[in-house]
SELUM-171246 format. One record per residue (C-alpha): residue in three letters; residue number from 1; x, y negated, z. Coordinates in steps of 0.5 Angstrom, whole numbers. Layout:
! SELUM-171246
<r residuo="ala" num="NUM" u="X" v="Y" w="Z"/>
...
This chain:
! SELUM-171246
<r residuo="met" num="1" u="279" v="-324" w="223"/>
<r residuo="leu" num="2" u="286" v="-327" w="224"/>
<r residuo="ile" num="3" u="292" v="-327" w="219"/>
<r residuo="lys" num="4" u="299" v="-330" w="218"/>
<r residuo="cys" num="5" u="300" v="-337" w="216"/>
<r residuo="pro" num="6" u="305" v="-336" w="210"/>
<r residuo="glu" num="7" u="309" v="-342" w="212"/>
<r residuo="cys" num="8" u="310" v="-341" w="219"/>
<r residuo="glu" num="9" u="308" v="-334" w="220"/>
<r residuo="leu" num="10" u="303" v="-336" w="226"/>
<r residuo="gln" num="11" u="296" v="-333" w="227"/>
<r residuo="val" num="12" u="290" v="-337" w="224"/>
<r residuo="ser" num="13" u="283" v="-335" w="222"/>
<r residuo="asp" num="14" u="282" v="-332" w="215"/>
<r residuo="lys" num="15" u="276" v="-338" w="215"/>
<r residuo="ala" num="16" u="281" v="-343" w="216"/>
<r residuo="leu" num="17" u="282" v="-348" w="210"/>
<r residuo="ser" num="18" u="289" v="-350" w="213"/>
<r residuo="cys" num="19" u="294" v="-347" w="218"/>
<r residuo="pro" num="20" u="292" v="-351" w="225"/>
<r residuo="his" num="21" u="300" v="-351" w="226"/>
<r residuo="cys" num="22" u="303" v="-353" w="220"/>
<r residuo="gly" num="23" u="298" v="-356" w="216"/>
<r residuo="phe" num="24" u="299" v="-351" w="210"/>
<r residuo="pro" num="25" u="293" v="-350" w="206"/>
<r residuo="leu" num="26" u="290" v="-343" w="206"/>
<r residuo="lys" num="27" u="284" v="-345" w="201"/>
<r residuo="ser" num="28" u="282" v="-350" w="196"/>
<r residuo="glu" num="29" u="276" v="-354" w="198"/>
<r residuo="gln" num="30" u="270" v="-352" w="194"/>
<r residuo="asn" num="31" u="263" v="-355" w="193"/>
<r residuo="thr" num="32" u="259" v="-349" w="194"/>
<r residuo="val" num="33" u="253" v="-353" w="194"/>
<r residuo="arg" num="34" u="248" v="-351" w="188"/>
<r residuo="arg" num="35" u="243" v="-355" w="185"/>
<r residuo="arg" num="36" u="236" v="-353" w="187"/>
<r residuo="lys" num="37" u="232" v="-351" w="181"/>
<r residuo="ser" num="38" u="227" v="-356" w="179"/>
<r residuo="asn" num="39" u="220" v="-353" w="178"/>
<r residuo="lys" num="40" u="218" v="-360" w="175"/>
<r residuo="arg" num="41" u="215" v="-359" w="168"/>
<r residuo="arg" num="42" u="217" v="-363" w="162"/>
<r residuo="arg" num="43" u="214" v="-370" w="161"/>
<r residuo="leu" num="44" u="209" v="-371" w="156"/>
<r residuo="pro" num="45" u="211" v="-377" w="151"/>
<r residuo="asn" num="46" u="207" v="-383" w="152"/>
<r residuo="gly" num="47" u="200" v="-383" w="149"/>
<r residuo="phe" num="48" u="201" v="-375" w="148"/>
<r residuo="gly" num="49" u="196" v="-374" w="153"/>
<r residuo="gln" num="50" u="196" v="-370" w="160"/>
<r residuo="ile" num="51" u="196" v="-364" w="163"/>
<r residuo="ser" num="52" u="194" v="-363" w="170"/>
<r residuo="glu" num="53" u="193" v="-356" w="174"/>
<r residuo="ile" num="54" u="187" v="-356" w="179"/>
<r residuo="lys" num="55" u="189" v="-352" w="185"/>
<r residuo="asn" num="56" u="186" v="-350" w="191"/>
<r residuo="arg" num="57" u="180" v="-347" w="187"/>
<r residuo="asn" num="58" u="180" v="-340" w="184"/>
<r residuo="leu" num="59" u="179" v="-342" w="177"/>
<r residuo="arg" num="60" u="181" v="-337" w="171"/>
<r residuo="lys" num="61" u="183" v="-343" w="167"/>
<r residuo="pro" num="62" u="186" v="-348" w="172"/>
<r residuo="phe" num="63" u="190" v="-353" w="167"/>
<r residuo="arg" num="64" u="186" v="-358" w="164"/>
<r residuo="ala" num="65" u="188" v="-362" w="158"/>
<r residuo="met" num="66" u="186" v="-370" w="157"/>
<r residuo="val" num="67" u="188" v="-374" w="151"/>
<r residuo="thr" num="68" u="189" v="-381" w="151"/>
<r residuo="val" num="69" u="184" v="-385" w="147"/>
<r residuo="gly" num="70" u="186" v="-392" w="149"/>
<r residuo="lys" num="71" u="188" v="-397" w="154"/>
<r residuo="thr" num="72" u="185" v="-402" w="159"/>
<r residuo="ser" num="73" u="186" v="-409" w="160"/>
<r residuo="thr" num="74" u="192" v="-408" w="164"/>
<r residuo="gly" num="75" u="195" v="-403" w="160"/>
<r residuo="arg" num="76" u="193" v="-396" w="164"/>
<r residuo="pro" num="77" u="192" v="-391" w="159"/>
<r residuo="ile" num="78" u="184" v="-389" w="158"/>
<r residuo="ser" num="79" u="184" v="-381" w="158"/>
<r residuo="lys" num="80" u="178" v="-376" w="156"/>
<r residuo="pro" num="81" u="178" v="-369" w="156"/>
<r residuo="leu" num="82" u="180" v="-365" w="150"/>
<r residuo="lys" num="83" u="174" v="-362" w="146"/>
<r residuo="pro" num="84" u="171" v="-357" w="144"/>
<r residuo="glu" num="85" u="176" v="-354" w="150"/>
<r residuo="ser" num="86" u="179" v="-357" w="156"/>
<r residuo="tyr" num="87" u="181" v="-352" w="161"/>
<r residuo="phe" num="88" u="186" v="-347" w="159"/>
<r residuo="ser" num="89" u="189" v="-341" w="163"/>
<r residuo="thr" num="90" u="197" v="-343" w="162"/>
<r residuo="tyr" num="91" u="200" v="-350" w="162"/>
<r residuo="asn" num="92" u="203" v="-347" w="155"/>
<r residuo="asp" num="93" u="196" v="-346" w="152"/>
<r residuo="ala" num="94" u="194" v="-353" w="154"/>
<r residuo="tyr" num="95" u="200" v="-356" w="151"/>
<r residuo="ala" num="96" u="199" v="-352" w="145"/>
<r residuo="ala" num="97" u="192" v="-355" w="144"/>
<r residuo="leu" num="98" u="195" v="-362" w="145"/>
<r residuo="val" num="99" u="200" v="-361" w="140"/>
<r residuo="glu" num="100" u="195" v="-359" w="135"/>
<r residuo="tyr" num="101" u="190" v="-365" w="137"/>
<r residuo="asn" num="102" u="196" v="-370" w="136"/>
<r residuo="lys" num="103" u="197" v="-367" w="129"/>
<r residuo="asn" num="104" u="190" v="-369" w="127"/>
<r residuo="pro" num="105" u="187" v="-373" w="132"/>
<r residuo="tyr" num="106" u="179" v="-374" w="132"/>
<r residuo="asp" num="107" u="175" v="-379" w="135"/>
<r residuo="leu" num="108" u="172" v="-377" w="142"/>
<r residuo="asp" num="109" u="169" v="-384" w="143"/>
<r residuo="pro" num="110" u="161" v="-382" w="143"/>
<r residuo="asp" num="111" u="160" v="-389" w="141"/>
<r residuo="ile" num="112" u="162" v="-388" w="134"/>
<r residuo="thr" num="113" u="158" v="-390" w="128"/>
<r residuo="val" num="114" u="154" v="-386" w="123"/>
<r residuo="lys" num="115" u="158" v="-388" w="118"/>
<r residuo="asp" num="116" u="164" v="-386" w="122"/>
<r residuo="leu" num="117" u="161" v="-379" w="123"/>
<r residuo="tyr" num="118" u="160" v="-378" w="116"/>
<r residuo="glu" num="119" u="167" v="-380" w="114"/>
<r residuo="arg" num="120" u="170" v="-375" w="119"/>
<r residuo="trp" num="121" u="165" v="-369" w="117"/>
<r residuo="cys" num="122" u="167" v="-370" w="110"/>
<r residuo="glu" num="123" u="174" v="-370" w="111"/>
<r residuo="val" num="124" u="173" v="-363" w="114"/>
<r residuo="tyr" num="125" u="167" v="-360" w="110"/>
<r residuo="phe" num="126" u="170" v="-363" w="103"/>
<r residuo="lys" num="127" u="176" v="-358" w="104"/>
<r residuo="thr" num="128" u="171" v="-352" w="104"/>
<r residuo="leu" num="129" u="168" v="-354" w="97"/>
<r residuo="lys" num="130" u="170" v="-351" w="91"/>
<r residuo="ser" num="131" u="166" v="-356" w="86"/>
<r residuo="asp" num="132" u="167" v="-363" w="85"/>
<r residuo="thr" num="133" u="160" v="-363" w="83"/>
<r residuo="ser" num="134" u="158" v="-361" w="90"/>
<r residuo="lys" num="135" u="162" v="-367" w="93"/>
<r residuo="arg" num="136" u="158" v="-372" w="88"/>
<r residuo="thr" num="137" u="152" v="-369" w="90"/>
<r residuo="ile" num="138" u="153" v="-371" w="98"/>
<r residuo="lys" num="139" u="156" v="-378" w="96"/>
<r residuo="ala" num="140" u="150" v="-379" w="92"/>
<r residuo="ala" num="141" u="145" v="-377" w="98"/>
<r residuo="trp" num="142" u="149" v="-381" w="103"/>
<r residuo="ala" num="143" u="148" v="-388" w="98"/>
<r residuo="tyr" num="144" u="141" v="-388" w="100"/>
<r residuo="cys" num="145" u="142" v="-388" w="108"/>
<r residuo="ser" num="146" u="146" v="-395" w="108"/>
<r residuo="ser" num="147" u="140" v="-398" w="113"/>
<r residuo="ile" num="148" u="143" v="-393" w="119"/>
<r residuo="tyr" num="149" u="151" v="-394" w="117"/>
<r residuo="asp" num="150" u="152" v="-398" w="123"/>
<r residuo="met" num="151" u="148" v="-394" w="128"/>
<r residuo="arg" num="152" u="151" v="-391" w="134"/>
<r residuo="ala" num="153" u="151" v="-383" w="132"/>
<r residuo="lys" num="154" u="148" v="-381" w="139"/>
<r residuo="asp" num="155" u="142" v="-386" w="138"/>
<r residuo="leu" num="156" u="140" v="-383" w="131"/>
<r residuo="arg" num="157" u="134" v="-379" w="131"/>
<r residuo="ala" num="158" u="129" v="-376" w="126"/>
<r residuo="arg" num="159" u="125" v="-382" w="125"/>
<r residuo="his" num="160" u="131" v="-385" w="122"/>
<r residuo="ile" num="161" u="133" v="-379" w="118"/>
<r residuo="lys" num="162" u="126" v="-379" w="115"/>
<r residuo="gly" num="163" u="126" v="-387" w="114"/>
<r residuo="cys" num="164" u="132" v="-386" w="109"/>
<r residuo="met" num="165" u="129" v="-380" w="105"/>
<r residuo="glu" num="166" u="122" v="-384" w="105"/>
<r residuo="glu" num="167" u="125" v="-391" w="104"/>
<r residuo="gly" num="168" u="132" v="-391" w="102"/>
<r residuo="val" num="169" u="135" v="-395" w="97"/>
<r residuo="ala" num="170" u="141" v="-394" w="93"/>
<r residuo="ile" num="171" u="144" v="-399" w="88"/>
<r residuo="ile" num="172" u="146" v="-394" w="82"/>
<r residuo="lys" num="173" u="149" v="-398" w="75"/>
<r residuo="gly" num="174" u="146" v="-404" w="78"/>
<r residuo="glu" num="175" u="139" v="-402" w="79"/>
<r residuo="lys" num="176" u="136" v="-401" w="86"/>
<r residuo="arg" num="177" u="133" v="-394" w="86"/>
<r residuo="cys" num="178" u="129" v="-390" w="91"/>
<r residuo="pro" num="179" u="130" v="-383" w="92"/>
<r residuo="thr" num="180" u="127" v="-377" w="88"/>
<r residuo="ala" num="181" u="124" v="-371" w="91"/>
<r residuo="gly" num="182" u="131" v="-367" w="90"/>
<r residuo="val" num="183" u="135" v="-373" w="93"/>
<r residuo="lys" num="184" u="130" v="-373" w="99"/>
<r residuo="ser" num="185" u="132" v="-365" w="100"/>
<r residuo="arg" num="186" u="139" v="-366" w="99"/>
<r residuo="ile" num="187" u="139" v="-372" w="105"/>
<r residuo="lys" num="188" u="136" v="-367" w="109"/>
<r residuo="ser" num="189" u="141" v="-362" w="108"/>
<r residuo="met" num="190" u="147" v="-367" w="109"/>
<r residuo="phe" num="191" u="144" v="-369" w="116"/>
<r residuo="asn" num="192" u="143" v="-362" w="118"/>
<r residuo="leu" num="193" u="151" v="-360" w="116"/>
<r residuo="met" num="194" u="153" v="-367" w="119"/>
<r residuo="leu" num="195" u="150" v="-367" w="125"/>
<r residuo="asp" num="196" u="152" v="-359" w="126"/>
<r residuo="tyr" num="197" u="159" v="-362" w="126"/>
<r residuo="gly" num="198" u="157" v="-368" w="131"/>
<r residuo="val" num="199" u="154" v="-363" w="136"/>
<r residuo="glu" num="200" u="160" v="-358" w="136"/>
<r residuo="tyr" num="201" u="165" v="-364" w="137"/>
<r residuo="glu" num="202" u="160" v="-367" w="143"/>
<r residuo="ile" num="203" u="159" v="-373" w="139"/>
<r residuo="val" num="204" u="152" v="-372" w="139"/>
<r residuo="asp" num="205" u="148" v="-368" w="144"/>
<r residuo="arg" num="206" u="143" v="-366" w="139"/>
<r residuo="asn" num="207" u="142" v="-364" w="131"/>
<r residuo="tyr" num="208" u="135" v="-368" w="130"/>
<r residuo="ala" num="209" u="135" v="-367" w="123"/>
<r residuo="arg" num="210" u="134" v="-359" w="125"/>
<r residuo="thr" num="211" u="128" v="-362" w="129"/>
<r residuo="phe" num="212" u="123" v="-362" w="122"/>
<r residuo="asn" num="213" u="122" v="-359" w="116"/>
<r residuo="val" num="214" u="122" v="-362" w="109"/>
<r residuo="ser" num="215" u="114" v="-364" w="108"/>
<r residuo="asp" num="216" u="110" v="-360" w="103"/>
<r residuo="asp" num="217" u="109" v="-366" w="99"/>
<r residuo="ile" num="218" u="116" v="-367" w="98"/>
<r residuo="ile" num="219" u="117" v="-359" w="96"/>
<r residuo="lys" num="220" u="111" v="-360" w="91"/>
<r residuo="glu" num="221" u="114" v="-366" w="88"/>
<r residuo="ser" num="222" u="121" v="-363" w="87"/>
<r residuo="thr" num="223" u="117" v="-357" w="84"/>
<r residuo="glu" num="224" u="113" v="-361" w="79"/>
<r residuo="ser" num="225" u="119" v="-365" w="77"/>
<r residuo="lys" num="226" u="124" v="-360" w="75"/>
<r residuo="arg" num="227" u="124" v="-359" w="68"/>
<r residuo="gly" num="228" u="124" v="-352" w="65"/>
<r residuo="his" num="229" u="129" v="-350" w="60"/>
<r residuo="ile" num="230" u="126" v="-350" w="52"/>
<r residuo="pro" num="231" u="130" v="-347" w="46"/>
<r residuo="tyr" num="232" u="132" v="-350" w="40"/>
<r residuo="ser" num="233" u="127" v="-351" w="34"/>
<r residuo="asp" num="234" u="129" v="-349" w="27"/>
<r residuo="arg" num="235" u="130" v="-356" w="25"/>
<r residuo="glu" num="236" u="134" v="-357" w="31"/>
<r residuo="leu" num="237" u="139" v="-351" w="30"/>
<r residuo="lys" num="238" u="139" v="-353" w="22"/>
<r residuo="leu" num="239" u="142" v="-360" w="24"/>
<r residuo="leu" num="240" u="147" v="-357" w="29"/>
<r residuo="trp" num="241" u="150" v="-352" w="23"/>
<r residuo="glu" num="242" u="150" v="-358" w="19"/>
<r residuo="asn" num="243" u="154" v="-362" w="24"/>
<r residuo="val" num="244" u="158" v="-357" w="26"/>
<r residuo="asp" num="245" u="164" v="-360" w="23"/>
<r residuo="met" num="246" u="162" v="-367" w="24"/>
<r residuo="ile" num="247" u="161" v="-368" w="31"/>
<r residuo="pro" num="248" u="165" v="-366" w="36"/>
<r residuo="tyr" num="249" u="163" v="-360" w="41"/>
<r residuo="val" num="250" u="157" v="-358" w="37"/>
<r residuo="asp" num="251" u="161" v="-352" w="36"/>
<r residuo="val" num="252" u="160" v="-350" w="43"/>
<r residuo="ile" num="253" u="153" v="-351" w="43"/>
<r residuo="leu" num="254" u="152" v="-346" w="37"/>
<r residuo="ile" num="255" u="157" v="-341" w="41"/>
<r residuo="gln" num="256" u="152" v="-341" w="47"/>
<r residuo="cys" num="257" u="146" v="-340" w="42"/>
<r residuo="tyr" num="258" u="149" v="-334" w="39"/>
<r residuo="ser" num="259" u="152" v="-331" w="46"/>
<r residuo="gly" num="260" u="148" v="-333" w="52"/>
<r residuo="trp" num="261" u="154" v="-336" w="56"/>
<r residuo="arg" num="262" u="152" v="-341" w="62"/>
<r residuo="pro" num="263" u="155" v="-348" w="61"/>
<r residuo="gln" num="264" u="160" v="-346" w="67"/>
<r residuo="glu" num="265" u="162" v="-339" w="64"/>
<r residuo="leu" num="266" u="164" v="-342" w="57"/>
<r residuo="gly" num="267" u="169" v="-346" w="60"/>
<r residuo="leu" num="268" u="172" v="-340" w="64"/>
<r residuo="leu" num="269" u="173" v="-336" w="58"/>
<r residuo="glu" num="270" u="180" v="-334" w="58"/>
<r residuo="leu" num="271" u="184" v="-333" w="52"/>
<r residuo="arg" num="272" u="187" v="-326" w="54"/>
<r residuo="asn" num="273" u="179" v="-324" w="55"/>
<r residuo="val" num="274" u="178" v="-326" w="47"/>
<r residuo="asp" num="275" u="179" v="-320" w="43"/>
<r residuo="leu" num="276" u="178" v="-322" w="35"/>
<r residuo="asp" num="277" u="180" v="-315" w="33"/>
<r residuo="asn" num="278" u="174" v="-312" w="36"/>
<r residuo="asp" num="279" u="170" v="-318" w="36"/>
<r residuo="thr" num="280" u="168" v="-319" w="44"/>
<r residuo="phe" num="281" u="169" v="-323" w="49"/>
<r residuo="thr" num="282" u="169" v="-322" w="57"/>
<r residuo="gly" num="283" u="167" v="-327" w="62"/>
<r residuo="gly" num="284" u="162" v="-329" w="67"/>
<r residuo="met" num="285" u="160" v="-331" w="74"/>
<r residuo="lys" num="286" u="155" v="-332" w="79"/>
<r residuo="thr" num="287" u="152" v="-325" w="80"/>
<r residuo="glu" num="288" u="155" v="-318" w="80"/>
<r residuo="ala" num="289" u="151" v="-316" w="74"/>
<r residuo="gly" num="290" u="154" v="-323" w="71"/>
<r residuo="met" num="291" u="161" v="-322" w="72"/>
<r residuo="asn" num="292" u="166" v="-319" w="68"/>
<r residuo="arg" num="293" u="161" v="-317" w="62"/>
<r residuo="val" num="294" u="163" v="-316" w="55"/>
<r residuo="val" num="295" u="159" v="-320" w="50"/>
<r residuo="pro" num="296" u="160" v="-318" w="42"/>
<r residuo="ile" num="297" u="162" v="-324" w="38"/>
<r residuo="his" num="298" u="156" v="-325" w="33"/>
<r residuo="pro" num="299" u="158" v="-326" w="26"/>
<r residuo="lys" num="300" u="156" v="-333" w="25"/>
<r residuo="ile" num="301" u="160" v="-336" w="31"/>
<r residuo="lys" num="302" u="166" v="-332" w="29"/>
<r residuo="pro" num="303" u="169" v="-337" w="25"/>
<r residuo="leu" num="304" u="168" v="-342" w="31"/>
<r residuo="ile" num="305" u="171" v="-338" w="36"/>
<r residuo="lys" num="306" u="177" v="-337" w="32"/>
<r residuo="ala" num="307" u="178" v="-344" w="31"/>
<r residuo="arg" num="308" u="178" v="-345" w="38"/>
<r residuo="tyr" num="309" u="183" v="-339" w="39"/>
<r residuo="glu" num="310" u="188" v="-342" w="35"/>
<r residuo="glu" num="311" u="187" v="-349" w="38"/>
<r residuo="ala" num="312" u="188" v="-346" w="45"/>
<r residuo="ile" num="313" u="194" v="-343" w="43"/>
<r residuo="glu" num="314" u="197" v="-349" w="40"/>
<r residuo="leu" num="315" u="195" v="-353" w="46"/>
<r residuo="gly" num="316" u="198" v="-347" w="51"/>
<r residuo="ser" num="317" u="192" v="-347" w="54"/>
<r residuo="asp" num="318" u="189" v="-340" w="58"/>
<r residuo="tyr" num="319" u="182" v="-342" w="56"/>
<r residuo="leu" num="320" u="178" v="-341" w="50"/>
<r residuo="ile" num="321" u="175" v="-348" w="50"/>
<r residuo="asn" num="322" u="179" v="-354" w="51"/>
<r residuo="cys" num="323" u="177" v="-362" w="52"/>
<r residuo="thr" num="324" u="182" v="-365" w="48"/>
<r residuo="asp" num="325" u="178" v="-372" w="47"/>
<r residuo="thr" num="326" u="180" v="-373" w="55"/>
<r residuo="lys" num="327" u="186" v="-378" w="57"/>
<r residuo="thr" num="328" u="189" v="-373" w="62"/>
<r residuo="his" num="329" u="194" v="-368" w="63"/>
<r residuo="arg" num="330" u="194" v="-362" w="59"/>
<r residuo="ser" num="331" u="192" v="-358" w="65"/>
<r residuo="asn" num="332" u="186" v="-362" w="66"/>
<r residuo="asn" num="333" u="183" v="-360" w="59"/>
<r residuo="met" num="334" u="179" v="-354" w="62"/>
<r residuo="leu" num="335" u="171" v="-355" w="60"/>
<r residuo="thr" num="336" u="167" v="-356" w="66"/>
<r residuo="tyr" num="337" u="160" v="-356" w="67"/>
<r residuo="asp" num="338" u="160" v="-364" w="68"/>
<r residuo="lys" num="339" u="164" v="-365" w="61"/>
<r residuo="phe" num="340" u="160" v="-360" w="58"/>
<r residuo="arg" num="341" u="154" v="-364" w="60"/>
<r residuo="his" num="342" u="156" v="-371" w="58"/>
<r residuo="arg" num="343" u="158" v="-368" w="51"/>
<r residuo="phe" num="344" u="152" v="-365" w="50"/>
<r residuo="leu" num="345" u="147" v="-371" w="52"/>
<r residuo="lys" num="346" u="151" v="-375" w="47"/>
<r residuo="ile" num="347" u="150" v="-370" w="41"/>
<r residuo="val" num="348" u="142" v="-370" w="43"/>
<r residuo="glu" num="349" u="142" v="-377" w="43"/>
<r residuo="ile" num="350" u="146" v="-378" w="36"/>
<r residuo="leu" num="351" u="142" v="-372" w="33"/>
<r residuo="lys" num="352" u="136" v="-374" w="36"/>
<r residuo="leu" num="353" u="134" v="-368" w="39"/>
<r residuo="asn" num="354" u="129" v="-367" w="44"/>
<r residuo="glu" num="355" u="130" v="-371" w="50"/>
<r residuo="glu" num="356" u="128" v="-365" w="54"/>
<r residuo="his" num="357" u="134" v="-361" w="52"/>
<r residuo="arg" num="358" u="139" v="-359" w="58"/>
<r residuo="ala" num="359" u="145" v="-356" w="58"/>
<r residuo="his" num="360" u="143" v="-349" w="59"/>
<r residuo="asp" num="361" u="138" v="-349" w="53"/>
<r residuo="gly" num="362" u="143" v="-345" w="49"/>
<r residuo="arg" num="363" u="142" v="-339" w="54"/>
<r residuo="val" num="364" u="135" v="-340" w="53"/>
<r residuo="gln" num="365" u="136" v="-340" w="46"/>
<r residuo="phe" num="366" u="140" v="-334" w="45"/>
<r residuo="ile" num="367" u="135" v="-330" w="50"/>
<r residuo="thr" num="368" u="129" v="-333" w="46"/>
<r residuo="ala" num="369" u="132" v="-331" w="39"/>
<r residuo="ala" num="370" u="134" v="-324" w="42"/>
<r residuo="lys" num="371" u="127" v="-322" w="44"/>
<r residuo="lys" num="372" u="124" v="-325" w="37"/>
<r residuo="tyr" num="373" u="128" v="-321" w="33"/>
<r residuo="lys" num="374" u="127" v="-315" w="37"/>
<r residuo="val" num="375" u="133" v="-314" w="41"/>
<r residuo="asp" num="376" u="133" v="-308" w="46"/>
<r residuo="glu" num="377" u="131" v="-311" w="53"/>
<r residuo="tyr" num="378" u="137" v="-308" w="57"/>
<r residuo="ala" num="379" u="142" v="-310" w="51"/>
<r residuo="ile" num="380" u="139" v="-317" w="53"/>
<r residuo="lys" num="381" u="140" v="-316" w="60"/>
<r residuo="tyr" num="382" u="147" v="-313" w="59"/>
<r residuo="met" num="383" u="149" v="-319" w="55"/>
<r residuo="val" num="384" u="146" v="-325" w="59"/>
<r residuo="gly" num="385" u="148" v="-322" w="66"/>
<r residuo="his" num="386" u="141" v="-321" w="69"/>
<r residuo="gln" num="387" u="140" v="-315" w="74"/>
<r residuo="ile" num="388" u="137" v="-309" w="71"/>
<r residuo="ser" num="389" u="133" v="-306" w="77"/>
<r residuo="asp" num="390" u="131" v="-299" w="73"/>
<r residuo="val" num="391" u="136" v="-294" w="76"/>
<r residuo="thr" num="392" u="136" v="-289" w="70"/>
<r residuo="glu" num="393" u="139" v="-295" w="66"/>
<r residuo="lys" num="394" u="143" v="-298" w="71"/>
<r residuo="val" num="395" u="146" v="-292" w="73"/>
<r residuo="tyr" num="396" u="145" v="-286" w="69"/>
<r residuo="thr" num="397" u="145" v="-289" w="62"/>
<r residuo="lys" num="398" u="152" v="-291" w="59"/>
<r residuo="arg" num="399" u="152" v="-296" w="54"/>
<r residuo="asp" num="400" u="158" v="-298" w="49"/>
<r residuo="val" num="401" u="160" v="-304" w="46"/>
<r residuo="ser" num="402" u="158" v="-302" w="39"/>
<r residuo="trp" num="403" u="151" v="-301" w="41"/>
<r residuo="leu" num="404" u="151" v="-308" w="44"/>
<r residuo="lys" num="405" u="154" v="-310" w="37"/>
<r residuo="thr" num="406" u="148" v="-307" w="33"/>
<r residuo="glu" num="407" u="143" v="-310" w="38"/>
<r residuo="ile" num="408" u="146" v="-317" w="37"/>
<r residuo="glu" num="409" u="147" v="-317" w="30"/>
<r residuo="lys" num="410" u="139" v="-317" w="29"/>
<r residuo="ile" num="411" u="139" v="-324" w="31"/>
<r residuo="lys" num="412" u="139" v="-328" w="24"/>
């Protein structure tokens, strides 16, 4: 199409940038070249890993994630497939998996030692445990396995685990000790779980701990070595009462003897669940029947309960029984099973009680005394949290606290 030049008024093409006759500029020169959009994905940081797309195959998950596990002598990265999953549907999924791995990298080297495997497993498994006692149990069992610490995990076989169970030695308080039947069983359980973790992350090919069972001899030895619980004799109970104001925590043992709480339950008795007006306290754990059960406060131990109650208020504690003899922060005054057991054994030693006594024996004492003084069978089960199988009693019979009080006060 022809137009007129504004300057010379001669005809020129409408596409011309300037008039060919007089040189008058008709359009400013424009760069119309557009930058091509790049399909190149963002480069991953050094040492982060790599993602490659496998093409020319009909794959549901074509994106493979690799992690950097080291470098060659020439400085080139050594990469291995991400575990436990290496292939992903999209680039973003693979990228997210690498991000998660790099937050807490785990060793993909199949040549890690048994000790390395133990430490990695503990880091994960200990987070699932609520009790410090469980952690100490595992650490105690591991102490007998020093002969295989430096073995490659993938070379571990059943015979090595059995060797630790039968011939392992641990240094405890400067003394060499061999594993008892109970420790042998715990070693086996520890390797069961640890090697399950190893198989999941392809550190080992097979869990050899699960290829054998604990022998009948170990089970028999373990059963025979377990001491039964025993009640306190009349002489021992008299000694406890005579020293209740002399030796710390004797009062806690007496509270247990007249209420039947487990050691752990004593430490978990909350102040808000202690009713001094109606002489009851509520607590419990372990089973459905044992949880949130109401136990009347026996008249003999009410002064002890009241003293502990007032002490807890003064300390600002939420719990009835507190350990004020520990050099810890106030929030750590709670009575745990280990703290109770430690103090209990000291009392046994000081008063020269039967050395066979254990921390649960106050509960045994309560049940034994209840039966001696003809306390109703179901009242005993309600108070100690034992399962009641009789449908009529469990479902259709409604018992009130006054009935439990009448029954518990039969105990002299």
